[in-house]
N, C-alpha and C positions, 0 to 999 in steps of 0.2 A: 519450356512444354507449359502445355496450359493446365492454371489450375483454375477449377469455376470458382464461383462467388458462394456463398452460402448458403441460398434459395436451391443451387442447383446440386452443389454435394451434398447438403441432403435429401434429394433426392436419387443420386444413383445406388445403386446395390450393394452392397456388404462386398463383395470381389471385387469389383471397378473402383471401389474407394480402397482396399489392400493394394492394387494393382498402382495406384496413383501414388500413394503413401509411402509405399513401398522405393517407389522411383526418387520422388524428395530426399527419403533417408541416402539414397545413394549420392542425391547431387549433393547436399551438403554435407557428407560425410560423418550423419548420424547414427548409429547403433539403432536397431530398429531392439524394439522391444514389446511389440505386438499388440495385437485393438484391442481396444475398452471402450463402450460405451458409460455415456454421465450422463444422469437425470435428474432434474432439480425445478420447480415452482413451474414444471409443464412444460419446458424444454428438455431438448437431450442433442446430444450430441455421441456421435461413433466415428471415436479418431483412435489416433494410433499415438503411442508410446515411443519416446526414443533416448538414447544417452549420448550426449554430450561434453563431453571435457568433463565425464563423473557426475553431473548433472540431469534429472528427467527432465523432458521438453514434451510438450504436449504441443499437435497440430490444433491449429484456432484458424476454418478457412475467416473470409471476407467478405468485403462486398458493400455497397451505398446501405447510409444505417444513417436513423435519426439519432442524435443526442442530446441531450441537457434537460430541465426539467422548465414544463411551462406552469401546470397546476394540476392539482387533485384529478388523477383521469378514473380510477376505482368505480366499480360500479357503486351507487348508492345504498346502504345497508345499514345493517348494524356496527359491521366492524368497522367498516369507515368512520361512522358516526363515532361510535370508540376510539378511534383514531387519533382524528381530530379536535377530539375533546379533551384527549390525554393531551396531547401539543399542545395546546391553548394554553394548559394549565402551565408547562412545562416553563413557553414562552414568558406565562404570565412572571412565574415563580425567578427564573432567570433573568431577565429584561424589563422586571418588575415595571411593564405596560408601556416600555417605551416603545416595542413593535410588537405590531399585528401579528400572527404565526406565518400567514399566507406574505406578508408582506420579507419577513425575516427569514422563509425557506428561497424565497426568491435571492433575498442577498446574498447566502452561500452558497445557491449552486448556481451548478457552468448556464451560461447561454443555451436555448436551440437551436440546433445547426444539422445542416444536412452533411455528413461526408462519409469519402470514402475510405475503407479499413482494410489494406492489403491482408492477406494473407500468411500466418506466421507459426514460428517454431518459440513456443515460451515455456521459459521457464514452469515449473508445475509450481513450485513452492515459493515465495519469496528469501532474498538470508537477507539475514541480520546485517548489517554494516560493521565493520570491524575497524575501529578507530584509537588503537592504540601500539606501540611499539615497546616489549620487555625492554628498560634500563640497569643496569647495576648501583645499585647505591652508591658505589664512588664516583657514580660520575652527576652524580646530585648535591647542590646545594639549597639545605631548605634552609628557608626564614626561622624562625625563632616561632612564633605559629605555629608553621606546618610542621614542625618536628616536632614538637608537644603535642598537636593531633594525629600524625604516625604512632610517637610513644604510648598516648591513650590507648588508639586502636588496638595495639599490639597487645599491651595489658589486658584488657578485656576479655579478650579471647572469640569475642563474639561478629558477627557480622562477616559477610562473606567479604565487603567490597568497601574502600575509602575515598570520595571520590575529592579534590584540593582544588579550588579555583579562587581566579584572580576578577575573576568578575567582568574584566576588560577583553571588550570582544575584539575575536581574532588573537588569545594569548592561550600559551601551549594548557591543559591543564594538568592536575597529578594523579593517576588512578593507584590505590595499592590493591592486590588483590591476597585473600589470605586464602592458603592452601589446605590439602585437604592433613598435612602435614604441619599447618598452625603456621608457618614460617611463612610468610612477606614477600611478593614479588610486586617492583616498583611497575609503572606504564606510565608513560609520557601520552597522551591523549591530544595529537595534534589538531589542529580545525580542519575543515574540509567539506569543501561545495559539493553541489549536486555533478557541478561541470566537472569537478574532478574526480569523482566518480563515473561520471559519463566517459571522458578518455583510459579513463581505466577498463572498462567494458568492452570500449571500442577496441580498447588495443588487442581486448580478447577474441574482437572476431564477432561483439554481440552492441546493440545498441540498447539502453532503454529504454523503456513504453513512452512514448507521448502522452498528454494527458489525455486527445483522442483515443486513441490506442490502449489506454488504460481502462478508459469510461465503457470502451465497448468489451473487452475482457473480464470489465465486473459486470456489470447488467446484460452486456448483450442488446442494448436499444431499447430495453426497457418503455416502456411510458410514463408509470407510478414511479415512487419516488424511492422505492428497492426492488431488487430483484422479485419478492415473493409478493410486491403487491403493496398497496395503503394503505401495512396496517404491521400490528407489534412484531416482531422477529420469532420468537419463540424457538429459538435455538438456531444455529449456527451448522448448515453441514460440512463433514469436511471439503466436500471439492462441489464447485458450480456446476450450470452445465457441459461448460467449456473444457470439464477436468481441472479446472485450478482453484487449486488453494487463495482466497483471495480474500481483502478485505474482513479479517477475519477477531481482527484483535485492535479495539481501540488505542490501543497504546502504540501502537507503531502505523507509523508512517511509511508510504511506499514513497520513493522519487521515481517524478514523472520530469516529463522535460516538456520546453515547450511553452513553458506560462507562466506568471508573476508569482506564485508561490507552488514550488515544484514537491505539491507530496501529495499522497492520493490516500483512504482509506482506513486514516486516524486520524486522530491529534495530539499527540502526545498522554491518552490519561487524561487532562481536561477537564471532561463532562462526568469521568469516570468517577474521576477523583469527585467532584460534588458532590455524589454521593446519592442523589434520589430524582434524575432527571433521565426515568428508564426511555423515552421516547429519542430524546436530545442524545443522547448516548446513542441511539441507534443510528441516529441519522448523521453521524460521523462516518459509517459506513456505509454507507450508499453511495453507489455512482456517482452522481452529479456535486457528490458536498465537493465544496475547494476551496475547505479550510476556514475559519473563526475569521478570516480577514476579509472575507470575502473575494470580490474582482475591485475596490476601490481601495483599500488603504496598502497603497502602495509602501507606503513609509516604512507600516510599520510592518512590515513582511520583509524591509531590507536588516530591521534592528532584531528579529527575533532570527536569522537566517546569520547573521556577523560571526556566531560562537561556533557556527559549521552543523556537520553531521554527528550524530548521534549514537554508540551500538544498544542503548538500552532503546532511542525511539526511533530509531530509522533501518530501513529495509529495503530492500532491493531486487528486483528480478531484473531476466534478461532475454529479449528477443531477438528473433531471427527473421528479418520480412523477407516473402518467397515470392516480392513481384519482381 
């Protein structure tokens, strides 16, 4: 079956798209759930919704596309001027004059390149990473300090969970969940890597997106810093023009493969917690943001990844390439 690239796919009439997407469903075993058109930021995609193993997927056409950020390309005007001024102020506040705005944006975004993206079925919403397994209290041997922390948490009656950490890379953590009836459930949090997650996803018949695929799914090859242009966001839609809920929560880092820092779409809330940097907070949701370590600080990346993935800050979506 020949699947046309994005431009030729978009030129098909609805009946032709319908027939093609029905074939894709038959080929992959995906259960057909109907056609849907998604429009956002001047782009639109008429696609199909599928059910695969209990999760909703959408068809995303592929093709040759330019990714990465080089410079501001939006039309000169009040919006761009205001955006650049706000960005300059944020960079000055956060880095204290160490970098110019264009310089730091260049360091923290992916390089410009032209790639070919395969058509895919893509999970419409990312899943939170699950990192903990319940255990019985009788299976645990707690230090005096940890036992006191658990006892204090039980007595307080406040808070949904308690997490106890040795702060030694690679060591398990203890998470205690307060249930609705007030009882406490202990859980062991085992360190897991993106490679571990990829193996699990592959065992399910899927893959994690590569960094190139993720940038395309998030921005569609937009030449501006954001899919909505070089300006402040003003709110995120539920779905982008591909029909994906993607890069909407700065606390959530979505797993990708093939790059040193294997996360996109957020920074674990670092900018959000800083409190006053509205432009940089949006910046972490840019298709081209590659993390606060940029492309160069590999040692720092390794230190940050040693503790493994976290359900509080990591998520993932599965893709099924159709090439």
